[in-house]
Residue frames relative to the residue before (quaternion, step in Angstrom):
aa qw qx qy qz dx dy dz
M 1.0000 0.0000 0.0000 0.0000 0.00 0.00 0.00
A 0.5875 -0.5758 0.4259 0.3769 3.56 -1.12 0.51
R 0.6509 -0.5416 0.3587 0.3929 3.55 -1.21 0.53
N 0.7692 0.1627 -0.0989 0.6099 3.59 0.95 -0.87
T 0.0365 -0.8446 0.5316 -0.0528 3.56 -0.33 1.26
S 0.1643 -0.7489 0.6343 0.0985 3.53 -0.96 0.94
L 0.1198 -0.7974 0.5905 0.0315 3.55 -0.87 0.98
Y 0.1674 -0.7626 0.6193 0.0830 3.56 -0.82 1.05
F 0.1353 0.7824 -0.6042 0.0668 3.58 -0.95 0.79
R 0.2318 -0.7526 0.6058 0.1136 3.52 -1.30 0.50
I 0.2197 -0.7429 0.6190 0.1291 3.57 -0.81 1.01
V 0.2050 -0.8509 0.4780 0.0738 3.53 -0.18 1.31
E 0.7667 -0.2955 0.2595 0.5074 3.58 0.36 -1.18
G 0.2532 -0.7239 0.6113 0.1952 3.52 -1.37 0.12
R 0.1023 -0.7974 0.5906 0.0701 3.55 -1.21 0.32
S 0.8551 0.1231 -0.1203 0.4891 3.52 -1.23 0.68
L 0.1938 0.7897 -0.5535 0.1802 3.57 0.89 0.94
P 0.5313 -0.6212 0.4543 0.3542 3.62 -1.10 0.53
A 0.4755 -0.6526 0.5125 0.2923 3.55 -1.18 0.63
K 0.1500 -0.8084 0.5670 0.0503 3.57 -0.81 1.06
D 0.6969 0.4569 -0.2675 0.4838 3.59 1.21 -0.35
V 0.6298 -0.5546 0.3913 0.3778 3.58 -1.21 0.49
S 0.6054 0.5703 -0.3493 0.4316 3.59 1.23 -0.40
G 0.5317 -0.6392 0.4005 0.3851 3.60 1.28 -0.14
T 0.6749 0.4145 -0.3015 0.5308 3.59 1.27 0.30
S 0.3012 -0.6997 0.5937 0.2593 3.55 -1.32 -0.39
D 0.3170 -0.7038 0.5987 0.2140 3.56 -1.36 0.23
P 0.0093 -0.8894 0.4570 0.0022 3.59 0.57 1.17
Y 0.0541 0.7274 -0.6841 0.0042 3.48 -1.34 0.63
C 0.3512 -0.7287 0.5470 0.2156 3.59 -1.26 0.28
I 0.0867 -0.7403 0.6592 0.0988 3.52 -1.20 0.60
V 0.2543 -0.7544 0.5919 0.1258 3.53 -1.18 0.69
K 0.0805 -0.8047 0.5881 0.0137 3.55 -0.88 0.99
V 0.1469 -0.7189 0.6690 0.1187 3.53 -1.19 0.70
D 0.8226 -0.1393 0.0328 0.5504 3.57 -0.47 1.26
N 0.7357 -0.4619 0.2095 0.4489 3.56 0.84 1.14
E 0.5952 0.5160 -0.3930 0.4743 3.60 1.21 0.25
V 0.3958 -0.7220 0.5152 0.2378 3.59 -0.73 1.07
V 0.0663 -0.8253 0.5608 -0.0078 3.57 -0.74 1.10
A 0.8052 0.0669 -0.0331 0.5883 3.62 1.19 -0.28
R 0.0508 -0.7808 0.6226 0.0119 3.56 -1.26 0.54
T 0.3408 -0.7184 0.5673 0.2143 3.55 -1.06 0.78
A 0.6192 -0.4865 0.4412 0.4304 3.53 -1.35 -0.07
T 0.4809 -0.6316 0.5201 0.3153 3.57 -1.29 0.33
I 0.2000 -0.7450 0.6256 0.1169 3.56 -0.99 0.91
W 0.2850 -0.8207 0.4755 0.1385 3.56 -0.26 1.27
K 0.8781 0.0181 -0.0410 0.4763 3.51 -1.18 0.87
N 0.5415 0.5964 -0.3937 0.4429 3.54 0.71 1.12
L 0.2202 -0.7871 0.5648 0.1140 3.58 -0.86 0.97
S 0.7267 0.2683 -0.2136 0.5952 3.60 1.33 -0.01
P 0.0061 0.8678 -0.4965 0.0207 3.60 0.65 1.14
F 0.1982 -0.7295 0.6372 0.1500 3.54 -1.27 0.52
W 0.1465 -0.7987 0.5808 0.0574 3.55 -0.73 1.13
G 0.0229 -0.8464 0.5296 0.0513 3.58 0.75 -1.06
E 0.4239 0.7109 -0.4556 0.3278 3.60 1.04 0.76
E 0.2507 -0.7828 0.5609 0.0988 3.56 -1.03 0.91
F 0.0588 -0.7957 0.6027 -0.0128 3.55 -1.09 0.83
T 0.1118 -0.7387 0.6539 0.1193 3.54 -1.31 0.42
L 0.1174 -0.8032 0.5835 0.0263 3.56 -0.75 1.12
H 0.2542 -0.7046 0.6347 0.1900 3.53 -1.18 0.60
L 0.1981 -0.8315 0.5134 0.0754 3.55 -0.17 1.34
P 0.4523 -0.6690 0.5068 0.3018 3.62 -0.95 0.81
A 0.6315 -0.5887 0.3540 0.3597 3.55 -1.08 0.77
G 0.7843 0.3608 -0.1871 0.4687 3.61 0.93 -0.80
F 0.3258 0.7715 -0.5069 0.2041 3.62 1.14 0.35
H 0.4072 -0.7279 0.5078 0.2157 3.58 -1.23 0.54
S 0.8283 -0.0670 0.0995 0.5473 3.59 0.78 -0.95
L 0.2389 -0.7125 0.6427 0.1491 3.51 -1.37 0.48
C 0.0374 -0.8266 0.5606 -0.0311 3.58 -0.65 1.12
F 0.1918 -0.7462 0.6301 0.0962 3.52 -1.14 0.83
Y 0.0998 -0.7971 0.5951 0.0232 3.58 -0.70 1.10
V 0.2032 -0.7277 0.6390 0.1442 3.55 -1.03 0.83
M 0.1071 -0.8216 0.5597 -0.0152 3.54 -0.63 1.23
D 0.2879 -0.6999 0.6184 0.2119 3.55 -1.31 0.42
Q 0.3074 -0.7804 0.5168 0.1713 3.57 -0.54 1.16
D 0.1013 -0.7779 0.6196 0.0262 3.54 -0.97 0.98
T 0.4244 -0.7067 0.5052 0.2555 3.57 -0.93 0.86
I 0.7547 0.2172 -0.1418 0.6026 3.58 1.24 -0.46
G 0.8107 0.2187 -0.1750 0.5141 3.58 -0.84 0.95
H 0.7585 -0.3740 0.2973 0.4432 3.52 -1.39 -0.33
D 0.4430 -0.6011 0.5809 0.3241 3.53 -1.28 0.47
D 0.3843 -0.7327 0.5197 0.2132 3.58 -0.99 0.86
V 0.3696 -0.6936 0.5694 0.2409 3.56 -1.12 0.70
I 0.2782 -0.7693 0.5550 0.1511 3.58 -0.70 1.09
G 0.7287 -0.3228 0.2307 0.5582 3.58 1.00 -0.81
K 0.2385 -0.7823 0.5607 0.1296 3.55 -1.27 0.12
I 0.2164 -0.7030 0.6561 0.1688 3.50 -1.44 0.27
S 0.0888 -0.8075 0.5829 0.0149 3.57 -0.78 1.02
L 0.0596 -0.7897 0.6106 -0.0006 3.57 -0.87 1.03
S 0.3470 -0.7349 0.5456 0.2043 3.57 -0.80 1.00
R 0.6605 -0.4863 0.3831 0.4247 3.56 -1.28 0.30
E 0.6558 0.5187 -0.3126 0.4508 3.58 0.99 -0.84
A 0.6505 0.5194 -0.3210 0.4516 3.59 0.99 -0.82
I 0.6520 0.5023 -0.3147 0.4728 3.57 1.01 -0.80
G 0.6818 0.5045 -0.2892 0.4439 3.58 0.92 -0.90
S 0.6560 0.5311 -0.3140 0.4348 3.61 1.13 -0.59
Q 0.6421 0.5105 -0.3223 0.4724 3.61 1.25 -0.31
A 0.1704 -0.8365 0.5136 0.0866 3.56 0.29 1.28
K 0.7539 0.3549 -0.1943 0.5177 3.59 1.03 -0.76
G 0.5844 -0.5944 0.3691 0.4110 3.56 1.25 0.16
L 0.3914 -0.6956 0.5563 0.2311 3.54 -1.35 0.01
D 0.0871 0.7819 -0.6097 0.0967 3.57 -0.84 1.01
S 0.4695 0.6523 -0.4582 0.3796 3.57 0.07 1.29
W 0.5740 -0.5177 0.4838 0.4104 3.53 -1.37 0.03
V 0.0804 -0.7867 0.6117 0.0236 3.59 -0.99 0.85
N 0.4380 -0.7090 0.4888 0.2581 3.58 -0.84 0.96
L 0.4175 -0.6780 0.5461 0.2604 3.55 -1.08 0.77
T 0.2561 -0.7385 0.6001 0.1698 3.56 -1.15 0.64
R 0.5611 -0.6035 0.4464 0.3489 3.55 -1.17 0.58
V 0.3074 -0.7484 0.5665 0.1566 3.54 -1.20 0.62
H 0.1775 -0.7648 0.6122 0.0941 3.56 -0.82 1.05
P 0.4983 -0.7027 0.4035 0.3084 3.63 -0.64 1.04
D 0.6468 0.5259 -0.3367 0.4379 3.64 1.03 -0.65
E 0.6788 0.4589 -0.2917 0.4935 3.59 1.23 -0.33
E 0.6594 0.4791 -0.3030 0.4938 3.59 1.27 -0.23
V 0.1914 0.7788 -0.5663 0.1902 3.54 0.22 1.29
Q 0.0503 -0.7848 0.6166 0.0359 3.53 -1.27 0.35
G 0.6699 0.5359 -0.3618 0.3650 3.52 -1.31 0.20
E 0.3281 -0.7196 0.5855 0.1781 3.50 -1.43 0.05
I 0.1976 -0.7613 0.6040 0.1287 3.54 -1.28 0.41
H 0.3290 -0.7397 0.5637 0.1638 3.54 -1.09 0.87
L 0.0240 0.8265 -0.5536 0.0992 3.56 -0.48 1.26
G 0.0706 -0.7347 0.6659 0.1086 3.48 -1.41 0.30
L 0.0979 -0.7985 0.5934 0.0257 3.60 -0.81 1.02
E 0.0174 -0.7873 0.6161 -0.0167 3.56 -0.97 0.92
L 0.1942 -0.7627 0.6093 0.0968 3.54 -1.00 0.90
H 0.0777 -0.8059 0.5869 -0.0034 3.58 -0.54 1.23
R 0.1623 -0.8054 0.5672 0.0579 3.58 -0.50 1.22
G 0.1015 -0.7922 0.6011 0.0279 3.54 -0.80 1.07
P 0.6885 -0.4814 0.3316 0.4293 3.59 -1.26 0.15
E 0.7875 0.3036 -0.1598 0.5120 3.61 1.06 -0.64
N 0.8115 0.0083 -0.0023 0.5843 3.60 1.06 -0.57
T 0.3655 -0.7005 0.5693 0.2271 3.52 -1.39 0.13
C 0.1874 -0.7869 0.5819 0.0840 3.55 -0.98 0.89
L 0.1975 -0.7398 0.6318 0.1205 3.54 -0.96 0.92
R 0.0871 -0.7900 0.6064 0.0256 3.56 -0.71 1.10
C 0.1007 -0.7988 0.5931 0.0113 3.55 -0.70 1.14
H 0.1888 -0.7700 0.6033 0.0867 3.56 -0.63 1.17
V 0.1089 -0.7833 0.6112 0.0321 3.58 -0.43 1.23
I 0.1629 -0.8538 0.4915 0.0551 3.55 -0.09 1.30
E 0.7543 -0.2865 0.2438 0.5381 3.59 0.54 -1.13
A 0.1927 -0.7444 0.6199 0.1565 3.54 -1.35 0.09
R 0.1395 -0.7945 0.5863 0.0749 3.56 -1.22 0.42
D 0.8551 0.1601 -0.1393 0.4730 3.52 -1.29 0.65
L 0.1905 0.7864 -0.5596 0.1792 3.60 0.91 0.90
A 0.5780 -0.5834 0.4380 0.3656 3.56 -1.22 0.48
P 0.4145 -0.6810 0.5319 0.2855 3.62 -1.02 0.70
R 0.0929 -0.8186 0.5662 0.0274 3.58 -0.85 0.95
D 0.6878 0.4572 -0.2795 0.4897 3.60 1.25 -0.24
I 0.6759 -0.5032 0.3589 0.4014 3.55 -1.27 0.43
S 0.6292 0.5617 -0.3259 0.4270 3.59 1.13 -0.64
G 0.5104 -0.6442 0.4224 0.3821 3.60 1.26 -0.24
T 0.6585 0.4351 -0.3103 0.5299 3.57 1.29 0.30
S 0.3160 -0.7003 0.5813 0.2680 3.56 -1.26 -0.49
D 0.3407 -0.6868 0.5931 0.2460 3.55 -1.37 0.11
P 0.0163 -0.8912 0.4532 0.0070 3.58 0.57 1.16
F 0.0338 0.7249 -0.6872 -0.0344 3.46 -1.36 0.55
A 0.3385 -0.7390 0.5525 0.1846 3.56 -1.25 0.50
R 0.1345 -0.7773 0.6123 0.0533 3.55 -1.20 0.67
V 0.1831 -0.7599 0.6147 0.1055 3.58 -0.84 0.99
I 0.0769 -0.8120 0.5777 -0.0305 3.58 -0.88 1.05
V 0.0660 0.7301 -0.6795 0.0291 3.53 -1.11 0.87
N 0.8020 -0.0891 -0.0142 0.5905 3.56 -0.47 1.26
Q 0.7900 -0.2648 0.1994 0.5157 3.63 -0.66 -1.02
R 0.5615 0.5922 -0.3934 0.4233 3.59 1.25 0.09
S 0.0737 0.8036 -0.5871 0.0651 3.57 -1.01 0.76
A 0.0524 -0.7626 0.6432 0.0447 3.54 -1.34 0.36
D 0.2613 -0.7908 0.5440 0.1022 3.56 -1.03 0.86
T 0.4232 -0.6412 0.5698 0.2917 3.52 -1.27 0.50
S 0.6251 -0.4758 0.4307 0.4442 3.55 -1.31 -0.15
I 0.4974 -0.6297 0.5088 0.3117 3.57 -1.31 0.30
I 0.1791 -0.7573 0.6204 0.0980 3.57 -0.91 0.95
K 0.3095 -0.8075 0.4777 0.1545 3.58 -0.43 1.22
K 0.8996 0.0538 -0.0321 0.4322 3.49 -1.33 0.70
T 0.5960 0.5253 -0.4063 0.4515 3.54 0.57 1.19
R 0.2698 -0.7220 0.6089 0.1874 3.53 -1.28 0.48
F 0.7073 0.3584 -0.2305 0.5641 3.58 1.36 0.03
P 0.0444 0.8540 -0.5173 0.0324 3.61 0.64 1.08
H 0.1537 -0.7357 0.6489 0.1185 3.54 -1.24 0.59
W 0.1503 -0.8075 0.5671 0.0614 3.58 -0.55 1.20
G 0.0398 -0.8238 0.5606 0.0742 3.59 0.67 -1.06
E 0.4752 0.6743 -0.4234 0.3744 3.57 1.07 0.81
S 0.2634 -0.7318 0.6051 0.1701 3.56 -1.26 0.52
L 0.1241 -0.7782 0.6144 0.0377 3.57 -0.82 1.07
E 0.1291 -0.8128 0.5666 0.0399 3.58 -0.89 0.95
L 0.0764 -0.7682 0.6349 0.0302 3.54 -1.13 0.83
E 0.3022 -0.7241 0.5936 0.1786 3.56 -0.90 0.99
L 0.1092 -0.8341 0.5407 0.0020 3.58 -0.64 1.14
E 0.4175 -0.6742 0.5553 0.2505 3.51 -1.21 0.68
P 0.6652 -0.5287 0.3361 0.4063 3.63 -1.14 0.53
E 0.6692 0.5136 -0.3108 0.4380 3.62 0.98 -0.79
E 0.6346 0.5314 -0.3329 0.4517 3.61 1.26 -0.24
L 0.6504 0.5440 -0.2981 0.4385 3.58 1.29 -0.04
S 0.2943 0.7806 -0.5073 0.2163 3.60 1.16 0.48
Q 0.6600 -0.5085 0.3795 0.4023 3.57 -1.29 0.38
E 0.6908 0.4923 -0.2777 0.4509 3.59 1.09 -0.69
A 0.5337 0.6385 -0.4118 0.3714 3.62 1.21 -0.34
V 0.2203 -0.7849 0.5750 0.0693 3.54 -1.20 0.68
V 0.2717 -0.6955 0.6373 0.1906 3.54 -1.17 0.72
T 0.1046 -0.7979 0.5927 0.0350 3.59 -0.73 1.06
L 0.0917 -0.7652 0.6360 0.0410 3.54 -0.94 0.94
E 0.0728 -0.8090 0.5833 0.0017 3.59 -0.53 1.17
V 0.1919 -0.7475 0.6234 0.1258 3.55 -1.18 0.64
W 0.0710 -0.8117 0.5790 -0.0272 3.56 -0.85 1.09
D 0.3478 -0.6743 0.6043 0.2434 3.50 -1.30 0.48
W 0.3305 -0.7639 0.5265 0.1734 3.57 -0.59 1.18
D 0.0753 -0.7833 0.6165 0.0271 3.57 -0.99 0.89
L 0.4688 -0.6806 0.4928 0.2722 3.55 -0.94 0.93
V 0.7732 0.1901 -0.0857 0.5989 3.56 1.06 -0.84
G 0.7829 0.2566 -0.2106 0.5263 3.60 -0.82 0.94
K 0.6550 -0.5216 0.3708 0.4017 3.55 -1.29 -0.11
N 0.5886 -0.5821 0.4356 0.3536 3.53 -1.25 0.53
D 0.3887 -0.7212 0.5309 0.2166 3.58 -1.18 0.64
F 0.4514 -0.6957 0.5012 0.2470 3.55 -0.98 0.94
L 0.1653 -0.8109 0.5580 0.0617 3.59 -0.92 0.96
G 0.7370 -0.3708 0.2305 0.5160 3.60 1.21 -0.23
K 0.1689 -0.7907 0.5821 0.0858 3.55 -1.27 0.30
V 0.1878 -0.7207 0.6523 0.1411 3.51 -1.43 0.30
E 0.1085 -0.7807 0.6125 0.0599 3.58 -0.98 0.84
I 0.0468 -0.7968 0.6021 -0.0191 3.57 -0.76 1.10
P 0.3658 -0.7474 0.5078 0.2231 3.64 -0.54 1.10
F 0.5493 -0.6035 0.4626 0.3465 3.55 -1.13 0.64
A 0.5111 0.6404 -0.4231 0.3869 3.58 1.20 -0.37
C 0.6250 0.5286 -0.3346 0.4668 3.61 1.10 -0.68
L 0.6880 0.4775 -0.2829 0.4676 3.59 0.98 -0.85
H 0.6121 0.5327 -0.3580 0.4620 3.57 1.14 -0.50
K 0.6467 0.4990 -0.3182 0.4812 3.60 1.13 -0.63
S 0.7870 0.0161 0.0265 0.6162 3.54 1.01 -0.90
P 0.3878 -0.7662 0.4568 0.2322 3.62 -0.50 1.12
V 0.7349 0.2987 -0.2082 0.5721 3.61 1.26 -0.20
V 0.0070 0.7728 -0.6332 0.0421 3.57 -0.80 1.09
Q 0.1212 0.8064 -0.5683 0.1096 3.58 -0.71 1.01
G 0.4102 0.7013 -0.5259 0.2515 3.57 -1.12 0.68
W 0.5858 -0.5177 0.4707 0.4088 3.52 -1.39 -0.23
F 0.0914 -0.7961 0.5980 0.0173 3.56 -0.93 0.95
R 0.4355 -0.6945 0.5114 0.2578 3.55 -0.97 0.89
L 0.4130 -0.7053 0.5200 0.2483 3.58 -0.87 0.96
R 0.1895 -0.8005 0.5658 0.0567 3.54 -1.01 0.91
P 0.6372 -0.5498 0.3747 0.3890 3.59 -1.22 0.44
L 0.7047 -0.4910 0.3235 0.3972 3.54 -1.31 0.39
G 0.7568 0.4009 -0.2180 0.4681 3.59 0.94 -0.83
N 0.5360 0.6468 -0.3979 0.3689 3.59 1.26 0.01
H 0.0959 -0.8138 0.5729 0.0182 3.58 -0.90 0.99
E 0.3845 0.7204 -0.4947 0.2974 3.59 1.16 0.47
D 0.4835 -0.6093 0.5282 0.3405 3.54 -1.21 0.50
D 0.4878 -0.6570 0.4877 0.3043 3.56 -1.06 0.73
E 0.4913 -0.6821 0.4490 0.3029 3.58 -0.81 1.01
G 0.6307 0.5652 -0.3372 0.4112 3.57 1.15 -0.58
């Protein structure tokens, strides 16, 4: 694809959508995301399972984007809007359609643990001593986390994990842009420092009742820390089942 790419698309209509409201209908609208950032939204079509939008958009896509996603949502006046389904197109899939795409596309179900967004600012330091090694993780802040509570925010905390060892930050209430500024330390044995070992940093939404909600994770191989004992920067949060190294 060209370095600076403009994409024209039209969100036409939906049909046979599932009913999300007690009235037996839904109030559907669409949002468009580029790499988890919302870039466009249609109007809401009230009480309709076969909505017609007919809205046109032109996007200027960044050169390094990964995916373009269309979400069909059910608008609720109280509480969270429900996700009806989504369509996800990779950069490669879009680039392969020289003549464009004009057809009906099936919606796929959305699992909340796979729908993460945002970034976290971390610093990792490996301190080698004569008898043991200490991993120090500076959990600085996060931005644009997914909302998991009815208030439209979350109560995030972070957890650093190496093998069965873990440590948690404090909980920051009612925010999607938490600032922790905390250092978490794990004492590690020599056998835990192999090239294949991984430092995992997970972000969770704390809930008083029920289980906590997953907000995303970062995995950093110890191979990176062996090359440089200090690693710091912003890292994109990834879904629960993702095991790719972060490009950052």
